[in-house]
N, C-alpha and C positions, 0 to 999 in steps of 0.2 A: 614278284620280280624273282629273276634265278637267282641262283646261287652265288655271288663273286667269286671270283677263282681266288683269293687269297684267304678266304673263310677257314676259321679256326673253329674244331672241336675241342671241349676240356673235358675231359672225363675223370671224374672223381675215385679216388679207389682202383686202378686202373694196373695195380703191378700183376696181378694175378685175376686167375678164376674169370668172371662172368666181365668183369671191368676191362681185362686185358683183351679179350676176344670183343668188346666193342671198341677199343681203340685202335685193333688191327683191320676190324670189319671197316669201321669210317673211316681210314687211312686209303682201304682199297677201294672206297667210292668217290675219294679225290679231296677227301677232308686231309688238312694237315690238323697233327692231334697234339695236342699237351697232354701229355700222362701224368695224373696226378699219384702220387705216393703220400704214406703217412711216415711209413718206417722201412718197408721195403725195397729199399733203393736197387738192390741188385734185380728183383723181377722188374721193376718199374724201366732198368737199363734193357733189360731183356726182351721188353716189350717195344721199347725205341729202337734197338737193333733188328728185331723181326720187322717193322715197318719199314725201318731205311733198306734194307736187304732187297723189299717188294719195290722200292722205286719211292717209295714216302717219305711224307717229312714229319718229324717229331721231336719232341722233348720232352725230359722228365722233370716234372717239377714237386720239390718237398713240399709240404704243408698240409696238417691239420686243420681240417675242415671246422672240427666241430669246436676251435679255439680262435677265436677272434673274428674280424671281419673279413672277407674274402679279398677286400682290394688287391694286395699286395701277389695274391697268386693270379690272377687276371691279370693286372700289370705286367708280369714277369712272362706270360704267357704270350701277349700281345706285344712285346718288346722281342721276344723270340721267332714269334712265327707270323702275326698279323692281327686280327679283330675277329674275335670270340662271337661266334654266331652260329655256335651250337653249343648247348650243356648239356654233359648227360651225369646227373645225381646217381650216382651208382655208391657211392660210400657208405659202407653200413656198419654197425655191430650187435653183437645178442649178448643178452646177461640174462638168461634164463631161468624160472622157478615159478612156483605157483604163487599167485596172488597174494595169499596169506604171510608166506616167506619171502617175498620181493622187498628186499629194501631200497630207500629213496635214491641212494646212489645208484644203482643198477637200473632204477626207474629214468633218473635223470638223463645218465648217462647215454641209454639207448634213445630216448627223446631228442634229447641234444644233437646227438649226430645222424640219424637217420630221417628227421623232419628239422628241427629248430636251421640247419647245417644247409640242409638243401631248400628253404626257404629263403636265406642270406646268400645263398648263391643266385640262387633265380632272382631275387632282387636287383643285385648287381649286373647279372645279363641282360635283362631285359631292357634295359633303357637302350643301351647302343643298339642292339636289335630292332627296335621301334623306331629307331632313327635312320637305318638301314631298310627299315622297310621288307626286312627278312633274317627270320631267327626259328632257332628248332630248342626246345627245354624238355627233354626226355628225363621222369624221373622213373629210376627203379625201384618198383612198389614190391609186393610180394602176394600171393594168394591169400598170404595170413591174414590180409590184410580187412577183406571181408569176411574168411574164414574163419571158426574157431579153431585153437592150435591152443591146449590147455600147455600153461608153462610159459606164455609168451604174452602176457598181456603188456606188459610194455612196449616188445616189438610189433603187436596186432595193433595195438593204440597207434603209433608213429606210423606205420601203412597205410593204415585208413586215413589218418591224415594226411599222409603224403596222395592219398587220390583223391581227397577232399580239395586240397590244395591246388592240385594240378587242374580239377574242372574249374573253380573260382578263376584264376590267374588266363586261365584259359580265355575264358571268356572277356577278361580285361581287355586283351591285348589283341583278339582276333582280327581286329580291324586293320590292324597295321600291319600284315603281311607273317606275324610271329604266331607259332603253334606251340602248343604245351601238350604233351601227351604222359602217358607211363606205361611200362611197361609191368607185369606182375608173373616174374617167374612162380614156377611151384618148385619141385624137388629137382635140382642141377647139380649135374656131377661139382662139387666144388670142395674145399675144406671143410668149409660148415657142413656138410653133408657125409663126408667120409666114414662116419660110423653110424648112417643110417640103416636102422633093423630092417630086416627082409620085410617084415610084416608092416613096414611104412608103405610099401609100395602096393600092397594091396587096395590101399587107397586111389590110386591111381590107375584110371581107365586104361591107361596106354601101356601099365604094368611094366614102366622102364624109367628112368630118372632122365632127364633134360640134357642136354650138352650146351656149355655155355656159349657154341656158335650158334645155337638155335634161340637164345637170345638175342646174340649181337645182329643176328638177322633181323627182328623183327623191330631194333633199335633203329638200324641201317635205312629199314624202308619210312620209319617216321623223320627220320632225319632228312629223309630225301627230299626233290622237288615231284615228285608225284604224290607225297603226301602234304601237300597243302592246303588240301581242305578236310582233312583230319585233326582234331585239335578238342582236348578236352576229354582223352577217351583212354580207357585203358585195357589194353591189349594184353590177356592171359597167356602165357608160355607155359602150359602145365600140365601138360597130356590128358588136357579133363576133367581134373581134379574140381573146378569151378564148374561144372555145365550142370 
């Protein structure tokens, strides 16, 4: 089936960086966009303003995806814009440290936000998608999932789990017109990488950091009707790090 005209994309963690770029890119492709944020209201409103100035529809929705059920967030998105038929699980946190030093709180916080919350959001999203016989779930993973990065055992576990979840849920809903995929960014120009040492770029065959818009372009494709036969896969946007 083709995408309904009133279809909405809900993007978590979309007040800045990769999430904001994804929200703008999906809006440019005709989606109404629910811009979720936890605390950066100013950034979320700026994302909404950019979308509206370009002729799109968007709303900013506050909510911490790591705390509680996602029902309220979905209901507010549906009431404001329409049925949520695309979900981008982008919200994420880091709490780095060598495994021998990593405490339980740092482990639980990263797993809870990057993996458990994405599962809960996905579980809530796919039921109406299955009924509509159209849906897109895109999980923002990381090259760190399948590739070791010392000091990030919690983050790597969460992102590797997210890739595994992506494959399994994709297999469960494929016959219903719902696709589930992941994108795995490498070093992207965001607040999380602003202090990246120059030698880190030597790990990247492209010898540069990526731009949020380059990740957003991959998400736009996976959310499109052109990607209807693409499911259960992970698209790496990493300048060749995973090669």
